[in-house]
N, C-alpha and C positions, 0 to 999 in steps of 0.2 A: 408546460412544466407544472407539476403538482405543487401544492403549498408546502409539502414536506421537503421539496427540493428548491425552495425559493432562493436559498443561498447554497450553491452547490460546491463552493470552493473553500475548503478548510486547510489552512497552511499548517504544516507540521512544526510544532514548537522545537526550538533548538535543543532544549533539555531532553525531549523525547528521542530525537535523532541521535544525540550524543549517547544516550542510554543504550540504544540499539547497537551502535558501534562498539561500545564498551562490552556489552553482553555477548556479541557475536564475534568480535575481533575482525570483522569484515572491513575491507576498503572498497567503498562503492564506486563503480565506474560511471553510473548514470542515475539521474533522478527522472523517472519515467513520466511523471505528471507535474510539471513545474512551470515557472516563469523565470525570467531573469531576476526578478525581485525576490523570489522565495525559494529558489533551488537550494538543495542541500549538497549538491555535487558540482564539480567543475563542468561536467557535461549534463545536459538535460534535454528533455523533449517537451516542447510546449504544445498548447492546444492546436495551433495551426499546423504543426508538423505531424500530429496525429499518432500517438503512441500505439494505437491499435493496429497500425501497419508495420510496426517495428519487429525485426526478427530476433535481436538480442543474443546472438551467438556468443557463448562462453563469457558472459559479462556478469558482474555483480550489480544488481539493480534494486533501487529503492522505489516503492510505489505507494503513494497516498492518492487514490483515485477520486475523481469527482463522485459524490454520493449517488447521483442519478444514473451513473454508469458502472456501478459496482459489479453487476453481473457480467457486463462486457469485459471489464478488466480482470475479473477472476478467471473468466474463460481464456483470455489472452495470456495471462501470467501462467496459468496451468498448462496451456498448450505449448508455450515457449519453454517452460521448465521441463516438461516431458520430452519434447522433441529436440531441444538444443542443449540440454544439461546446463541451463542457465540458473544461477542462484539469485533468488529474490527475497526481499523482506517487504511485506505488504501490510498496510493498515486496513483492518476490516472491523465491521460491527459483528458482535456475536450472533445477531439474528440472521446474518448472511449465511450461516451454516445450515439454517432451516430452509433456505431457498433452493430451488432446483440446481442452480449453478454452484452453490456452495456444498451440496451434499457429496460431490465427488472428492472433496478435500478430506472428509471424515476418515476414510480408511488410511490415508496417508498420515493424518494426525495421530491416529491410534498406533500405527507402526513406527512413528518417530521420524519419518522422512520429511514431514512438515512439523516444525516445532512452534508451539503457540505460547505467547506471554500475555497475560491479562493486564489491561490498563484501566478497566472500569470506565467511569465517566471522566472525561478530561476537558481541559480548556484548550481549544485550538486557537490559532492566530488568524487574524484578518488584517491584511495590509501591514503585516509585521507587528501588530499589536495584539496582545493576549485578550481573548474575549472575557467579558465580565461574567459570563455564564458558562457552566459546564455543559457538555454535550447531552442531548436528551437520550442518546443511545449509549450502550456500553461497548467499548472497543477492546481489541487485542491486536497484537502484531504477529504475523505468521512468517516464519523463516522457511522458505522452500529450499532445502539443502541440496547440494549437488550429490549425484549418485555415484 
């Protein structure tokens, strides 16, 4: 594991999740990358269950992926969104769009089928407690809308 991913798990702060719910009006069925302690939804997939094997048919899913697996999760969310008409909201770093896995999102962002909302640098939680430091990267949330 590289030093950049020494700490791979950043919990979504309640204020951020609540803001997403208020902005989108969505009722989430599933938290795709969570634990019993930090899930934002009644139903969740933990690391042992492996969200990368999940099909996600016709659900509304929230995803804050482990940073070292952003590429795998972008690919999984994109594939599930395209193939199963599944609606997602996903937290991403702006620099993800410059990576090979993120480039495929750009045409959809430009045509409005994926809506983005800038967050800038934010304070994530760790073990339910807000970090004293802001993120070193700038973030946004992406809404993969149903077609």
